[in-house]
N, C-alpha and C positions, 0 to 999 in steps of 0.2 A: 805543495809544490812537488814536482816529480824530478827525480835524478835519474839520468840514464848513463850507462857505462857500456863501452864496446871494446872488444879485443881485435877488431878488424873484420871478423867474420860473424861473431855472435854479439848480440846486445841484450841487455836486461835493464828494466826500469823499475823503480821503486818510489812510491809516494811517501814523502816525509813531511813532518810538521816541525816548525821551529817555534819554541815558546821563549819569549823574552821576559826575564824576571827582573823586576824593579829592585835595585840595590838600595839598601837603607843607608842614607848619608848622614854624617854628623852635622849638628848645627854649627853655625858660624857666629861668633860673638864679636860685635862691634867693628869688624873689618880692620883690625890692627890695634895698637895700643890706644887706650882711651885716656883723655886728660880732662880733668875738671878743676876749675878754680872757683872758690867760694869765699865770700866775705866772712870774717869771724862772726861768731854768734848765729850762724846759719846752720840749720840741721839738714835741709834738703840739698843734696849734691847734684843729682841728675838721675837720668834713667839709662840703664844699660840696655842696649838693643841687641837682639840676636835674631837670626833667621834660620828656620829649619827648612832645607830644600824640599823635604817631604810634606811640609805643611802641618806637622804634628805640634801639639802644645809643648811648651818648654817650662822647666823649673830652674830658677836662678839660685846660686849658692856661692859661698866663698870657698876657695881652695887654699888650705894652709901650705906655707912654704917656708924654707929655712934660710934662703939667700939674704933676705932683708928682714929686719925686725917687723913684726906685725902684731898689732893689738886688735884682735877681732872684736873685742868688746866695744871698740870705738865706732864700729860700723853696724848698720843693719841693711839688709837687702830684702825687698819684698819678693818671695819666691815665685809669685805669679806674674807681677808686672815688671820686675827688674829695677824698681825705684830704689835708689841708693841714698842713705842718710848717714850722718856721722856727727860726732861731737869730739872735739879735741884738735890736735895739730895735724898738719898734712901727712898723708900716708901713701904708700904704694901697696896695692893688693892685687890678687889674682881673682878673676871672676869666672865662674863656670856656668854654662847653659847646658842643661842635660835633658835628654829625652830617652826614657827607658835606659838602655844599656850604652847609648852613645853620648859622648860629651864633647864640648869644645871649650877651650880655655884661652883667656886673653888677659893681658896686664891692664890695670887701670891705675892712674895716680890721682890723688886729690891734693891740691895745694891750697892751704889756708892763707888768705890775704888779710893781714891785720889792718884795721882802720888807720889811715894816715901813714902807713908804712908800705912803700912799693916792694914788690918781690925783688929779691937780691940776685937770683940766678934761676934759669930754667932747670927743670928736672930731666934727667936722662932716663929713658925707659927702654926695655928690651922685650921682645915678644917671643914666646916659646914656639910660635907657629912658623 
């Protein structure tokens, strides 16, 4: 492209080029708080889904936090697929999808439904996003 400038009597023109650089964007986990309900004696909870706007592969992991009690040993997450499994009582946890140096974090809750016992109340969740 050529840019031209004039002071009324003299003009000058200069060819310039503009290069647009793609910005690396953080992945998005689950689009808000995630909720899972599973029957007791079930180990598979569900799959955490995340999207990387740049199309890069993601790695899933847990994020420790101190606001709520968290027993990480009760959960496993497949770092490649995001498949979430647990044993024990219902829990709230934070999930992270990470691609190199950029990460995205979302809350997830798991409610254990005991056989023959309906849930007593819904869980309240908050999202740090």
